[in-house]
C-alpha positions, -999 to +999 in steps of 0.1 A: -731-002+197-725-027+170-722-063+181-720-097+164-724-095+126-735-058+128-698-049+130-696-059+093-712-025+085-678-010+094-661-030+066-649-008+037-672-011+008-702-022+029-735-008+017-742+005+052-706+014+060-693+043+081-685+063+049-722+060+041-752+061+064-733+054+096-711+086+092-738+106+109-731+086+141-694+094+142-685+100+179-716+081+190-709+048+175-692+019+193-682-016+183-675-046+205-638-054+204-643-092+204-667-092+175-643-070+154-614-093+162-635-124+154-642-110+119-607-096+113-619-060+112-606-027+125-627+000+142-636+016+109-646+049+126-663+034+156-650+036+192-640+001+204-653-013+237-646-045+256-674-064+274-671-043+305-674-011+284-704-026+266-721-032+299-714+004+310-728+018+278-760-003+282-764+007+318-761+044+308-785+043+279-820+056+281-831+030+256-816-002+243-827-019+212-813-052+199-820-066+165 
């Protein structure tokens, strides 16, 4: 799940963009709705989740890593 400035990777033309390295995560990539909106971005191939959805994903995950 991409949060904060990590959602910028979904921007077209980004070096780490979904069309590049993130494309392998298609179907397993989420982005926080509020962070996309704050940066004027669309989902760019990621599934969009709100805060409640983010909590649910974190609770279901075997491992959580935040950078």
